[in-house]
PyMOL Python script that loads the backbone (N, CA, C, O; Angstrom):
from pymol import cmd

cmd.read_pdbstr("""\
ATOM      1  N   MET A   1     156.261 117.722 203.001  1.00  0.00           N
ATOM      2  CA  MET A   1     156.877 118.319 201.840  1.00  0.00           C
ATOM      3  C   MET A   1     157.033 119.805 202.080  1.00  0.00           C
ATOM      4  O   MET A   1     156.101 120.464 202.541  1.00  0.00           O
ATOM      5  N   THR A   2     158.182 120.330 201.776  1.00  0.00           N
ATOM      6  CA  THR A   2     158.442 121.748 201.910  1.00  0.00           C
ATOM      7  C   THR A   2     158.167 122.418 200.579  1.00  0.00           C
ATOM      8  O   THR A   2     158.813 122.119 199.575  1.00  0.00           O
ATOM      9  N   LYS A   3     157.210 123.320 200.578  1.00  0.00           N
ATOM     10  CA  LYS A   3     156.898 124.037 199.346  1.00  0.00           C
ATOM     11  C   LYS A   3     157.760 125.281 199.272  1.00  0.00           C
ATOM     12  O   LYS A   3     157.847 126.051 200.228  1.00  0.00           O
ATOM     13  N   GLN A   4     158.393 125.469 198.128  1.00  0.00           N
ATOM     14  CA  GLN A   4     159.199 126.659 197.918  1.00  0.00           C
ATOM     15  C   GLN A   4     158.285 127.773 197.421  1.00  0.00           C
ATOM     16  O   GLN A   4     157.256 127.511 196.799  1.00  0.00           O
ATOM     17  N   LYS A   5     158.665 129.009 197.698  1.00  0.00           N
ATOM     18  CA  LYS A   5     157.886 130.143 197.224  1.00  0.00           C
ATOM     19  C   LYS A   5     157.945 130.167 195.698  1.00  0.00           C
ATOM     20  O   LYS A   5     159.021 130.088 195.107  1.00  0.00           O
ATOM     21  N   GLU A   6     156.785 130.275 195.077  1.00  0.00           N
ATOM     22  CA  GLU A   6     156.716 130.229 193.625  1.00  0.00           C
ATOM     23  C   GLU A   6     156.485 131.609 193.042  1.00  0.00           C
ATOM     24  O   GLU A   6     155.845 132.464 193.654  1.00  0.00           O
ATOM     25  N   CYS A   7     157.015 131.806 191.857  1.00  0.00           N
ATOM     26  CA  CYS A   7     156.744 133.048 191.150  1.00  0.00           C
ATOM     27  C   CYS A   7     155.318 133.002 190.604  1.00  0.00           C
ATOM     28  O   CYS A   7     154.719 131.929 190.520  1.00  0.00           O
ATOM     29  N   GLN A   8     154.773 134.161 190.233  1.00  0.00           N
ATOM     30  CA  GLN A   8     153.397 134.220 189.738  1.00  0.00           C
ATOM     31  C   GLN A   8     153.233 133.375 188.478  1.00  0.00           C
ATOM     32  O   GLN A   8     152.204 132.721 188.307  1.00  0.00           O
ATOM     33  N   ARG A   9     154.229 133.379 187.596  1.00  0.00           N
ATOM     34  CA  ARG A   9     154.169 132.587 186.363  1.00  0.00           C
ATOM     35  C   ARG A   9     154.044 131.105 186.676  1.00  0.00           C
ATOM     36  O   ARG A   9     153.276 130.394 186.030  1.00  0.00           O
ATOM     37  N   CYS A  10     154.812 130.629 187.684  1.00  0.00           N
ATOM     38  CA  CYS A  10     154.749 129.223 188.059  1.00  0.00           C
ATOM     39  C   CYS A  10     153.362 128.863 188.565  1.00  0.00           C
ATOM     40  O   CYS A  10     152.844 127.793 188.245  1.00  0.00           O
ATOM     41  N   LYS A  11     152.756 129.745 189.353  1.00  0.00           N
ATOM     42  CA  LYS A  11     151.421 129.478 189.880  1.00  0.00           C
ATOM     43  C   LYS A  11     150.398 129.372 188.765  1.00  0.00           C
ATOM     44  O   LYS A  11     149.493 128.540 188.823  1.00  0.00           O
ATOM     45  N   LEU A  12     150.539 130.216 187.746  1.00  0.00           N
ATOM     46  CA  LEU A  12     149.594 130.185 186.637  1.00  0.00           C
ATOM     47  C   LEU A  12     149.702 128.894 185.834  1.00  0.00           C
ATOM     48  O   LEU A  12     148.707 128.408 185.297  1.00  0.00           O
ATOM     49  N   HIS A  13     150.913 128.338 185.750  1.00  0.00           N
ATOM     50  CA  HIS A  13     151.141 127.142 184.940  1.00  0.00           C
ATOM     51  C   HIS A  13     151.011 125.845 185.727  1.00  0.00           C
ATOM     52  O   HIS A  13     151.090 124.760 185.151  1.00  0.00           O
ATOM     53  N   ASN A  14     150.814 125.947 187.026  1.00  0.00           N
ATOM     54  CA  ASN A  14     150.791 124.737 187.832  1.00  0.00           C
ATOM     55  C   ASN A  14     149.533 124.726 188.689  1.00  0.00           C
ATOM     56  O   ASN A  14     149.512 125.317 189.769  1.00  0.00           O
ATOM     57  N   ARG A  15     148.499 124.067 188.222  1.00  0.00           N
ATOM     58  CA  ARG A  15     147.207 124.137 188.896  1.00  0.00           C
ATOM     59  C   ARG A  15     147.207 123.493 190.264  1.00  0.00           C
ATOM     60  O   ARG A  15     146.287 123.733 191.046  1.00  0.00           O
ATOM     61  N   TYR A  16     148.195 122.690 190.581  1.00  0.00           N
ATOM     62  CA  TYR A  16     148.238 122.031 191.879  1.00  0.00           C
ATOM     63  C   TYR A  16     149.061 122.797 192.901  1.00  0.00           C
ATOM     64  O   TYR A  16     149.128 122.387 194.060  1.00  0.00           O
ATOM     65  N   GLY A  17     149.689 123.897 192.506  1.00  0.00           N
ATOM     66  CA  GLY A  17     150.483 124.676 193.434  1.00  0.00           C
ATOM     67  C   GLY A  17     151.815 124.032 193.787  1.00  0.00           C
ATOM     68  O   GLY A  17     152.492 124.477 194.714  1.00  0.00           O
ATOM     69  N   LEU A  18     152.194 122.999 193.064  1.00  0.00           N
ATOM     70  CA  LEU A  18     153.470 122.329 193.299  1.00  0.00           C
ATOM     71  C   LEU A  18     154.402 122.660 192.143  1.00  0.00           C
ATOM     72  O   LEU A  18     154.115 122.324 190.994  1.00  0.00           O
ATOM     73  N   ASN A  19     155.486 123.300 192.436  1.00  0.00           N
ATOM     74  CA  ASN A  19     156.441 123.667 191.399  1.00  0.00           C
ATOM     75  C   ASN A  19     157.392 122.494 191.191  1.00  0.00           C
ATOM     76  O   ASN A  19     158.439 122.419 191.833  1.00  0.00           O
ATOM     77  N   LEU A  20     157.034 121.597 190.311  1.00  0.00           N
ATOM     78  CA  LEU A  20     157.820 120.390 190.077  1.00  0.00           C
ATOM     79  C   LEU A  20     159.190 120.705 189.485  1.00  0.00           C
ATOM     80  O   LEU A  20     160.123 119.915 189.632  1.00  0.00           O
ATOM     81  N   GLU A  21     159.319 121.842 188.823  1.00  0.00           N
ATOM     82  CA  GLU A  21     160.611 122.231 188.246  1.00  0.00           C
ATOM     83  C   GLU A  21     161.667 122.472 189.316  1.00  0.00           C
ATOM     84  O   GLU A  21     162.855 122.255 189.081  1.00  0.00           O
ATOM     85  N   ARG A  22     161.241 122.916 190.478  1.00  0.00           N
ATOM     86  CA  ARG A  22     162.176 123.252 191.552  1.00  0.00           C
ATOM     87  C   ARG A  22     162.059 122.323 192.750  1.00  0.00           C
ATOM     88  O   ARG A  22     162.708 122.549 193.771  1.00  0.00           O
ATOM     89  N   TYR A  23     161.256 121.300 192.643  1.00  0.00           N
ATOM     90  CA  TYR A  23     161.026 120.392 193.760  1.00  0.00           C
ATOM     91  C   TYR A  23     162.092 119.305 193.785  1.00  0.00           C
ATOM     92  O   TYR A  23     162.474 118.786 192.737  1.00  0.00           O
ATOM     93  N   GLY A  24     162.565 118.963 194.957  1.00  0.00           N
ATOM     94  CA  GLY A  24     163.533 117.883 195.108  1.00  0.00           C
ATOM     95  C   GLY A  24     164.946 118.367 195.353  1.00  0.00           C
ATOM     96  O   GLY A  24     165.270 119.540 195.170  1.00  0.00           O
ATOM     97  N   ASP A  25     165.773 117.429 195.773  1.00  0.00           N
ATOM     98  CA  ASP A  25     167.157 117.748 196.125  1.00  0.00           C
ATOM     99  C   ASP A  25     168.110 117.741 194.937  1.00  0.00           C
ATOM    100  O   ASP A  25     169.163 118.376 194.988  1.00  0.00           O
ATOM    101  N   TYR A  26     167.756 117.033 193.871  1.00  0.00           N
ATOM    102  CA  TYR A  26     168.688 116.866 192.758  1.00  0.00           C
ATOM    103  C   TYR A  26     168.141 117.482 191.481  1.00  0.00           C
ATOM    104  O   TYR A  26     166.941 117.424 191.214  1.00  0.00           O
ATOM    105  N   ARG A  27     169.009 118.055 190.719  1.00  0.00           N
ATOM    106  CA  ARG A  27     168.646 118.708 189.459  1.00  0.00           C
ATOM    107  C   ARG A  27     168.093 117.720 188.446  1.00  0.00           C
ATOM    108  O   ARG A  27     167.173 118.042 187.695  1.00  0.00           O
ATOM    109  N   MET A  28     168.656 116.518 188.424  1.00  0.00           N
ATOM    110  CA  MET A  28     168.316 115.562 187.379  1.00  0.00           C
ATOM    111  C   MET A  28     166.937 114.921 187.547  1.00  0.00           C
ATOM    112  O   MET A  28     166.316 114.543 186.554  1.00  0.00           O
ATOM    113  N   GLY A  29     166.451 114.793 188.768  1.00  0.00           N
ATOM    114  CA  GLY A  29     165.160 114.147 188.945  1.00  0.00           C
ATOM    115  C   GLY A  29     164.800 113.993 190.408  1.00  0.00           C
ATOM    116  O   GLY A  29     165.448 114.560 191.287  1.00  0.00           O
ATOM    117  N   LEU A  30     163.752 113.215 190.654  1.00  0.00           N
ATOM    118  CA  LEU A  30     163.221 113.018 191.996  1.00  0.00           C
ATOM    119  C   LEU A  30     163.573 111.635 192.526  1.00  0.00           C
ATOM    120  O   LEU A  30     163.544 110.645 191.794  1.00  0.00           O
ATOM    121  N   THR A  31     163.904 111.586 193.806  1.00  0.00           N
ATOM    122  CA  THR A  31     164.143 110.298 194.455  1.00  0.00           C
ATOM    123  C   THR A  31     162.802 109.596 194.668  1.00  0.00           C
ATOM    124  O   THR A  31     161.744 110.198 194.485  1.00  0.00           O
ATOM    125  N   GLU A  32     162.854 108.341 195.049  1.00  0.00           N
ATOM    126  CA  GLU A  32     161.627 107.580 195.281  1.00  0.00           C
ATOM    127  C   GLU A  32     160.756 108.246 196.345  1.00  0.00           C
ATOM    128  O   GLU A  32     159.537 108.321 196.189  1.00  0.00           O
ATOM    129  N   GLU A  33     161.366 108.723 197.413  1.00  0.00           N
ATOM    130  CA  GLU A  33     160.617 109.395 198.483  1.00  0.00           C
ATOM    131  C   GLU A  33     159.987 110.699 197.996  1.00  0.00           C
ATOM    132  O   GLU A  33     158.859 111.021 198.369  1.00  0.00           O
ATOM    133  N   GLU A  34     160.705 111.445 197.171  1.00  0.00           N
ATOM    134  CA  GLU A  34     160.159 112.688 196.631  1.00  0.00           C
ATOM    135  C   GLU A  34     158.993 112.422 195.689  1.00  0.00           C
ATOM    136  O   GLU A  34     158.031 113.191 195.660  1.00  0.00           O
ATOM    137  N   VAL A  35     159.069 111.345 194.923  1.00  0.00           N
ATOM    138  CA  VAL A  35     157.949 110.955 194.063  1.00  0.00           C
ATOM    139  C   VAL A  35     156.732 110.629 194.926  1.00  0.00           C
ATOM    140  O   VAL A  35     155.618 111.051 194.615  1.00  0.00           O
ATOM    141  N   ARG A  36     156.942 109.882 196.006  1.00  0.00           N
ATOM    142  CA  ARG A  36     155.835 109.548 196.918  1.00  0.00           C
ATOM    143  C   ARG A  36     155.213 110.822 197.503  1.00  0.00           C
ATOM    144  O   ARG A  36     153.989 110.930 197.587  1.00  0.00           O
ATOM    145  N   GLU A  37     156.044 111.781 197.904  1.00  0.00           N
ATOM    146  CA  GLU A  37     155.532 113.033 198.453  1.00  0.00           C
ATOM    147  C   GLU A  37     154.720 113.792 197.408  1.00  0.00           C
ATOM    148  O   GLU A  37     153.668 114.349 197.720  1.00  0.00           O
ATOM    149  N   TYR A  38     155.206 113.815 196.169  1.00  0.00           N
ATOM    150  CA  TYR A  38     154.490 114.496 195.089  1.00  0.00           C
ATOM    151  C   TYR A  38     153.137 113.828 194.843  1.00  0.00           C
ATOM    152  O   TYR A  38     152.124 114.516 194.713  1.00  0.00           O
ATOM    153  N   ILE A  39     153.112 112.511 194.778  1.00  0.00           N
ATOM    154  CA  ILE A  39     151.860 111.784 194.567  1.00  0.00           C
ATOM    155  C   ILE A  39     150.911 112.026 195.742  1.00  0.00           C
ATOM    156  O   ILE A  39     149.709 112.200 195.544  1.00  0.00           O
ATOM    157  N   ARG A  40     151.439 112.037 196.943  1.00  0.00           N
ATOM    158  CA  ARG A  40     150.609 112.321 198.131  1.00  0.00           C
ATOM    159  C   ARG A  40     149.955 113.696 197.996  1.00  0.00           C
ATOM    160  O   ARG A  40     148.760 113.840 198.251  1.00  0.00           O
ATOM    161  N   GLU A  41     150.723 114.696 197.601  1.00  0.00           N
ATOM    162  CA  GLU A  41     150.175 116.042 197.452  1.00  0.00           C
ATOM    163  C   GLU A  41     149.132 116.099 196.339  1.00  0.00           C
ATOM    164  O   GLU A  41     148.095 116.743 196.493  1.00  0.00           O
ATOM    165  N   ARG A  42     149.401 115.435 195.232  1.00  0.00           N
ATOM    166  CA  ARG A  42     148.432 115.417 194.129  1.00  0.00           C
ATOM    167  C   ARG A  42     147.153 114.694 194.525  1.00  0.00           C
ATOM    168  O   ARG A  42     146.087 114.966 193.973  1.00  0.00           O
ATOM    169  N   ASN A  43     147.255 113.771 195.481  1.00  0.00           N
ATOM    170  CA  ASN A  43     146.099 112.977 195.915  1.00  0.00           C
ATOM    171  C   ASN A  43     145.430 113.604 197.143  1.00  0.00           C
ATOM    172  O   ASN A  43     144.728 112.911 197.880  1.00  0.00           O
ATOM    173  N   GLY A  44     145.634 114.871 197.365  1.00  0.00           N
ATOM    174  CA  GLY A  44     144.979 115.551 198.469  1.00  0.00           C
ATOM    175  C   GLY A  44     145.554 115.241 199.833  1.00  0.00           C
ATOM    176  O   GLY A  44     144.846 115.338 200.835  1.00  0.00           O
ATOM    177  N   GLY A  45     146.821 114.872 199.892  1.00  0.00           N
ATOM    178  CA  GLY A  45     147.479 114.602 201.168  1.00  0.00           C
ATOM    179  C   GLY A  45     147.376 113.161 201.633  1.00  0.00           C
ATOM    180  O   GLY A  45     147.815 112.834 202.736  1.00  0.00           O
ATOM    181  N   LYS A  46     146.804 112.297 200.813  1.00  0.00           N
ATOM    182  CA  LYS A  46     146.655 110.884 201.177  1.00  0.00           C
ATOM    183  C   LYS A  46     147.536 110.023 200.271  1.00  0.00           C
ATOM    184  O   LYS A  46     147.683 110.294 199.079  1.00  0.00           O
ATOM    185  N   LEU A  47     148.109 108.995 200.858  1.00  0.00           N
ATOM    186  CA  LEU A  47     148.924 108.062 200.081  1.00  0.00           C
ATOM    187  C   LEU A  47     148.597 106.652 200.525  1.00  0.00           C
ATOM    188  O   LEU A  47     148.585 106.348 201.718  1.00  0.00           O
ATOM    189  N   SER A  48     148.335 105.800 199.559  1.00  0.00           N
ATOM    190  CA  SER A  48     148.045 104.402 199.873  1.00  0.00           C
ATOM    191  C   SER A  48     148.855 103.506 198.943  1.00  0.00           C
ATOM    192  O   SER A  48     149.377 103.950 197.920  1.00  0.00           O
ATOM    193  N   LYS A  49     148.945 102.243 199.321  1.00  0.00           N
ATOM    194  CA  LYS A  49     149.644 101.290 198.447  1.00  0.00           C
ATOM    195  C   LYS A  49     148.945 101.184 197.109  1.00  0.00           C
ATOM    196  O   LYS A  49     149.588 101.012 196.073  1.00  0.00           O
ATOM    197  N   GLY A  50     147.618 101.287 197.132  1.00  0.00           N
ATOM    198  CA  GLY A  50     146.848 101.177 195.889  1.00  0.00           C
ATOM    199  C   GLY A  50     147.170 102.274 194.906  1.00  0.00           C
ATOM    200  O   GLY A  50     147.325 102.013 193.713  1.00  0.00           O
ATOM    201  N   ILE A  51     147.273 103.497 195.386  1.00  0.00           N
ATOM    202  CA  ILE A  51     147.547 104.620 194.488  1.00  0.00           C
ATOM    203  C   ILE A  51     148.976 104.529 193.943  1.00  0.00           C
ATOM    204  O   ILE A  51     149.219 104.835 192.776  1.00  0.00           O
ATOM    205  N   MET A  52     149.915 104.108 194.790  1.00  0.00           N
ATOM    206  CA  MET A  52     151.294 103.955 194.317  1.00  0.00           C
ATOM    207  C   MET A  52     151.403 102.771 193.356  1.00  0.00           C
ATOM    208  O   MET A  52     152.195 102.806 192.415  1.00  0.00           O
ATOM    209  N   SER A  53     150.619 101.735 193.588  1.00  0.00           N
ATOM    210  CA  SER A  53     150.610 100.589 192.684  1.00  0.00           C
ATOM    211  C   SER A  53     150.110 101.004 191.302  1.00  0.00           C
ATOM    212  O   SER A  53     150.674 100.599 190.285  1.00  0.00           O
ATOM    213  N   LYS A  54     149.053 101.810 191.269  1.00  0.00           N
ATOM    214  CA  LYS A  54     148.532 102.306 189.983  1.00  0.00           C
ATOM    215  C   LYS A  54     149.568 103.197 189.301  1.00  0.00           C
ATOM    216  O   LYS A  54     149.777 103.102 188.092  1.00  0.00           O
ATOM    217  N   PHE A  55     150.220 104.069 190.086  1.00  0.00           N
ATOM    218  CA  PHE A  55     151.251 104.946 189.528  1.00  0.00           C
ATOM    219  C   PHE A  55     152.385 104.119 188.935  1.00  0.00           C
ATOM    220  O   PHE A  55     152.837 104.388 187.822  1.00  0.00           O
ATOM    221  N   ASN A  56     152.844 103.110 189.676  1.00  0.00           N
ATOM    222  CA  ASN A  56     153.942 102.263 189.194  1.00  0.00           C
ATOM    223  C   ASN A  56     153.556 101.488 187.945  1.00  0.00           C
ATOM    224  O   ASN A  56     154.391 101.273 187.067  1.00  0.00           O
ATOM    225  N   LYS A  57     152.296 101.065 187.858  1.00  0.00           N
ATOM    226  CA  LYS A  57     151.837 100.349 186.663  1.00  0.00           C
ATOM    227  C   LYS A  57     151.857 101.278 185.444  1.00  0.00           C
ATOM    228  O   LYS A  57     152.243 100.869 184.349  1.00  0.00           O
ATOM    229  N   ILE A  58     151.443 102.516 185.643  1.00  0.00           N
ATOM    230  CA  ILE A  58     151.481 103.494 184.547  1.00  0.00           C
ATOM    231  C   ILE A  58     152.923 103.759 184.130  1.00  0.00           C
ATOM    232  O   ILE A  58     153.216 103.878 182.940  1.00  0.00           O
ATOM    233  N   CYS A  59     153.817 103.849 185.101  1.00  0.00           N
ATOM    234  CA  CYS A  59     155.238 104.122 184.812  1.00  0.00           C
ATOM    235  C   CYS A  59     155.850 103.022 183.959  1.00  0.00           C
ATOM    236  O   CYS A  59     156.577 103.295 183.004  1.00  0.00           O
ATOM    237  N   GLY A  60     155.552 101.787 184.310  1.00  0.00           N
ATOM    238  CA  GLY A  60     156.162 100.676 183.590  1.00  0.00           C
ATOM    239  C   GLY A  60     157.674 100.730 183.684  1.00  0.00           C
ATOM    240  O   GLY A  60     158.241 101.108 184.710  1.00  0.00           O
ATOM    241  N   ILE A  61     158.305 100.351 182.609  1.00  0.00           N
ATOM    242  CA  ILE A  61     159.770 100.398 182.545  1.00  0.00           C
ATOM    243  C   ILE A  61     160.146 101.668 181.805  1.00  0.00           C
ATOM    244  O   ILE A  61     159.754 101.864 180.655  1.00  0.00           O
ATOM    245  N   ASN A  62     160.900 102.523 182.461  1.00  0.00           N
ATOM    246  CA  ASN A  62     161.330 103.753 181.817  1.00  0.00           C
ATOM    247  C   ASN A  62     162.753 104.091 182.255  1.00  0.00           C
ATOM    248  O   ASN A  62     163.279 103.520 183.211  1.00  0.00           O
ATOM    249  N   THR A  63     163.352 105.017 181.546  1.00  0.00           N
ATOM    250  CA  THR A  63     164.724 105.406 181.886  1.00  0.00           C
ATOM    251  C   THR A  63     164.720 106.304 183.112  1.00  0.00           C
ATOM    252  O   THR A  63     163.752 107.021 183.363  1.00  0.00           O
ATOM    253  N   VAL A  64     165.788 106.260 183.861  1.00  0.00           N
ATOM    254  CA  VAL A  64     165.934 107.083 185.053  1.00  0.00           C
ATOM    255  C   VAL A  64     167.340 107.658 185.090  1.00  0.00           C
ATOM    256  O   VAL A  64     168.251 107.154 184.433  1.00  0.00           O
ATOM    257  N   GLY A  65     167.500 108.716 185.866  1.00  0.00           N
ATOM    258  CA  GLY A  65     168.820 109.279 186.094  1.00  0.00           C
ATOM    259  C   GLY A  65     169.448 108.607 187.300  1.00  0.00           C
ATOM    260  O   GLY A  65     168.776 107.905 188.055  1.00  0.00           O
ATOM    261  N   VAL A  66     170.738 108.829 187.473  1.00  0.00           N
ATOM    262  CA  VAL A  66     171.455 108.280 188.629  1.00  0.00           C
ATOM    263  C   VAL A  66     172.007 109.453 189.425  1.00  0.00           C
ATOM    264  O   VAL A  66     172.718 110.306 188.895  1.00  0.00           O
ATOM    265  N   GLY A  67     171.661 109.477 190.723  1.00  0.00           N
ATOM    266  CA  GLY A  67     172.110 110.545 191.600  1.00  0.00           C
ATOM    267  C   GLY A  67     173.545 110.360 192.033  1.00  0.00           C
ATOM    268  O   GLY A  67     174.154 109.324 191.764  1.00  0.00           O
ATOM    269  N   PRO A  68     174.089 111.360 192.703  1.00  0.00           N
ATOM    270  CA  PRO A  68     175.492 111.315 193.117  1.00  0.00           C
ATOM    271  C   PRO A  68     175.797 110.203 194.118  1.00  0.00           C
ATOM    272  O   PRO A  68     176.949 109.784 194.231  1.00  0.00           O
ATOM    273  N   GLU A  69     174.819 109.731 194.824  1.00  0.00           N
ATOM    274  CA  GLU A  69     175.029 108.647 195.782  1.00  0.00           C
ATOM    275  C   GLU A  69     174.550 107.305 195.233  1.00  0.00           C
ATOM    276  O   GLU A  69     174.407 106.340 195.985  1.00  0.00           O
ATOM    277  N   GLY A  70     174.301 107.242 193.930  1.00  0.00           N
ATOM    278  CA  GLY A  70     173.911 106.007 193.281  1.00  0.00           C
ATOM    279  C   GLY A  70     172.425 105.705 193.296  1.00  0.00           C
ATOM    280  O   GLY A  70     172.007 104.665 192.786  1.00  0.00           O
ATOM    281  N   GLN A  71     171.614 106.588 193.866  1.00  0.00           N
ATOM    282  CA  GLN A  71     170.177 106.339 193.888  1.00  0.00           C
ATOM    283  C   GLN A  71     169.558 106.650 192.522  1.00  0.00           C
ATOM    284  O   GLN A  71     170.080 107.463 191.759  1.00  0.00           O
ATOM    285  N   THR A  72     168.452 105.998 192.235  1.00  0.00           N
ATOM    286  CA  THR A  72     167.767 106.268 190.973  1.00  0.00           C
ATOM    287  C   THR A  72     166.906 107.513 191.128  1.00  0.00           C
ATOM    288  O   THR A  72     166.316 107.750 192.182  1.00  0.00           O
ATOM    289  N   LEU A  73     166.844 108.296 190.069  1.00  0.00           N
ATOM    290  CA  LEU A  73     166.081 109.536 190.052  1.00  0.00           C
ATOM    291  C   LEU A  73     165.130 109.508 188.869  1.00  0.00           C
ATOM    292  O   LEU A  73     165.570 109.395 187.725  1.00  0.00           O
ATOM    293  N   MET A  74     163.827 109.610 189.130  1.00  0.00           N
ATOM    294  CA  MET A  74     162.861 109.646 188.042  1.00  0.00           C
ATOM    295  C   MET A  74     162.818 111.072 187.497  1.00  0.00           C
ATOM    296  O   MET A  74     162.683 112.033 188.253  1.00  0.00           O
ATOM    297  N   TYR A  75     162.935 111.193 186.186  1.00  0.00           N
ATOM    298  CA  TYR A  75     162.919 112.503 185.559  1.00  0.00           C
ATOM    299  C   TYR A  75     161.606 113.220 185.859  1.00  0.00           C
ATOM    300  O   TYR A  75     160.537 112.608 185.862  1.00  0.00           O
ATOM    301  N   ARG A  76     161.700 114.521 186.111  1.00  0.00           N
ATOM    302  CA  ARG A  76     160.527 115.312 186.494  1.00  0.00           C
ATOM    303  C   ARG A  76     159.413 115.247 185.458  1.00  0.00           C
ATOM    304  O   ARG A  76     158.245 115.101 185.817  1.00  0.00           O
ATOM    305  N   HIS A  77     159.759 115.352 184.184  1.00  0.00           N
ATOM    306  CA  HIS A  77     158.709 115.328 183.162  1.00  0.00           C
ATOM    307  C   HIS A  77     158.003 113.976 183.145  1.00  0.00           C
ATOM    308  O   HIS A  77     156.812 113.915 182.839  1.00  0.00           O
ATOM    309  N   ASP A  78     158.707 112.892 183.465  1.00  0.00           N
ATOM    310  CA  ASP A  78     158.065 111.583 183.552  1.00  0.00           C
ATOM    311  C   ASP A  78     157.120 111.514 184.748  1.00  0.00           C
ATOM    312  O   ASP A  78     156.012 110.991 184.636  1.00  0.00           O
ATOM    313  N   VAL A  79     157.557 112.040 185.892  1.00  0.00           N
ATOM    314  CA  VAL A  79     156.699 112.045 187.080  1.00  0.00           C
ATOM    315  C   VAL A  79     155.413 112.797 186.770  1.00  0.00           C
ATOM    316  O   VAL A  79     154.323 112.331 187.101  1.00  0.00           O
ATOM    317  N   LYS A  80     155.534 113.949 186.141  1.00  0.00           N
ATOM    318  CA  LYS A  80     154.356 114.751 185.810  1.00  0.00           C
ATOM    319  C   LYS A  80     153.454 114.030 184.811  1.00  0.00           C
ATOM    320  O   LYS A  80     152.237 113.995 184.994  1.00  0.00           O
ATOM    321  N   ARG A  81     154.029 113.460 183.768  1.00  0.00           N
ATOM    322  CA  ARG A  81     153.227 112.749 182.765  1.00  0.00           C
ATOM    323  C   ARG A  81     152.442 111.612 183.395  1.00  0.00           C
ATOM    324  O   ARG A  81     151.243 111.465 183.155  1.00  0.00           O
ATOM    325  N   PHE A  82     153.128 110.802 184.209  1.00  0.00           N
ATOM    326  CA  PHE A  82     152.480 109.643 184.808  1.00  0.00           C
ATOM    327  C   PHE A  82     151.438 110.060 185.845  1.00  0.00           C
ATOM    328  O   PHE A  82     150.386 109.429 185.947  1.00  0.00           O
ATOM    329  N   ALA A  83     151.713 111.109 186.614  1.00  0.00           N
ATOM    330  CA  ALA A  83     150.734 111.600 187.591  1.00  0.00           C
ATOM    331  C   ALA A  83     149.525 112.207 186.877  1.00  0.00           C
ATOM    332  O   ALA A  83     148.392 112.035 187.326  1.00  0.00           O
ATOM    333  N   ASP A  84     149.759 112.911 185.776  1.00  0.00           N
ATOM    334  CA  ASP A  84     148.641 113.453 184.998  1.00  0.00           C
ATOM    335  C   ASP A  84     147.764 112.332 184.453  1.00  0.00           C
ATOM    336  O   ASP A  84     146.541 112.469 184.418  1.00  0.00           O
ATOM    337  N   GLN A  85     148.361 111.241 184.033  1.00  0.00           N
ATOM    338  CA  GLN A  85     147.595 110.083 183.563  1.00  0.00           C
ATOM    339  C   GLN A  85     146.774 109.498 184.706  1.00  0.00           C
ATOM    340  O   GLN A  85     145.595 109.191 184.531  1.00  0.00           O
ATOM    341  N   LEU A  86     147.383 109.345 185.857  1.00  0.00           N
ATOM    342  CA  LEU A  86     146.721 108.743 187.013  1.00  0.00           C
ATOM    343  C   LEU A  86     145.564 109.599 187.522  1.00  0.00           C
ATOM    344  O   LEU A  86     144.470 109.080 187.742  1.00  0.00           O
ATOM    345  N   PHE A  87     145.782 110.885 187.710  1.00  0.00           N
ATOM    346  CA  PHE A  87     144.792 111.735 188.349  1.00  0.00           C
ATOM    347  C   PHE A  87     143.838 112.443 187.389  1.00  0.00           C
ATOM    348  O   PHE A  87     142.686 112.705 187.734  1.00  0.00           O
ATOM    349  N   ASP A  88     144.319 112.751 186.183  1.00  0.00           N
ATOM    350  CA  ASP A  88     143.508 113.546 185.249  1.00  0.00           C
ATOM    351  C   ASP A  88     143.123 112.795 183.985  1.00  0.00           C
ATOM    352  O   ASP A  88     142.350 113.306 183.175  1.00  0.00           O
ATOM    353  N   GLY A  89     143.651 111.587 183.804  1.00  0.00           N
ATOM    354  CA  GLY A  89     143.325 110.812 182.610  1.00  0.00           C
ATOM    355  C   GLY A  89     143.987 111.329 181.341  1.00  0.00           C
ATOM    356  O   GLY A  89     143.557 110.985 180.239  1.00  0.00           O
ATOM    357  N   VAL A  90     145.020 112.144 181.475  1.00  0.00           N
ATOM    358  CA  VAL A  90     145.737 112.673 180.315  1.00  0.00           C
ATOM    359  C   VAL A  90     146.605 111.560 179.740  1.00  0.00           C
ATOM    360  O   VAL A  90     147.403 110.955 180.457  1.00  0.00           O
ATOM    361  N   SER A  91     146.451 111.296 178.464  1.00  0.00           N
ATOM    362  CA  SER A  91     147.207 110.219 177.829  1.00  0.00           C
ATOM    363  C   SER A  91     148.704 110.515 177.828  1.00  0.00           C
ATOM    364  O   SER A  91     149.125 111.661 177.668  1.00  0.00           O
ATOM    365  N   THR A  92     149.491 109.472 178.007  1.00  0.00           N
ATOM    366  CA  THR A  92     150.933 109.609 177.864  1.00  0.00           C
ATOM    367  C   THR A  92     151.281 109.424 176.397  1.00  0.00           C
ATOM    368  O   THR A  92     150.386 109.245 175.571  1.00  0.00           O
ATOM    369  N   TYR A  93     152.546 109.462 176.062  1.00  0.00           N
ATOM    370  CA  TYR A  93     152.965 109.323 174.665  1.00  0.00           C
ATOM    371  C   TYR A  93     152.486 108.013 174.043  1.00  0.00           C
ATOM    372  O   TYR A  93     152.228 107.953 172.841  1.00  0.00           O
ATOM    373  N   TRP A  94     152.367 106.966 174.858  1.00  0.00           N
ATOM    374  CA  TRP A  94     152.096 105.646 174.312  1.00  0.00           C
ATOM    375  C   TRP A  94     150.647 105.224 174.367  1.00  0.00           C
ATOM    376  O   TRP A  94     150.303 104.149 173.875  1.00  0.00           O
ATOM    377  N   ASP A  95     149.770 106.057 174.962  1.00  0.00           N
ATOM    378  CA  ASP A  95     148.352 105.689 175.068  1.00  0.00           C
ATOM    379  C   ASP A  95     147.593 106.078 173.822  1.00  0.00           C
ATOM    380  O   ASP A  95     146.387 105.845 173.736  1.00  0.00           O
TER     381      ASP A  95
END
""", "prot")
cmd.dss("prot")
cmd.show_as("cartoon", "prot")
cmd.util.cbc("prot")
cmd.orient("prot")
């Protein structure tokens, strides 16, 4: 994952050092691979089928954006909400 240089305000608001607002190739959301990279970074650089399975279970069925090449894009705020639930136990809207 390529980390972009963050402003001081972004660092203060993002305890993981990942600027999710500017991460990814598309404005509308993250591709499946970008979501995996984000989860890997949140998990200390490790990614397993188990952790992605838990993430996908938390995600459930939700709306997604469509990229210019037809790929699905998970909205950034959804990625953050679901990752916060997985790693920090922060309730989502429906918990």
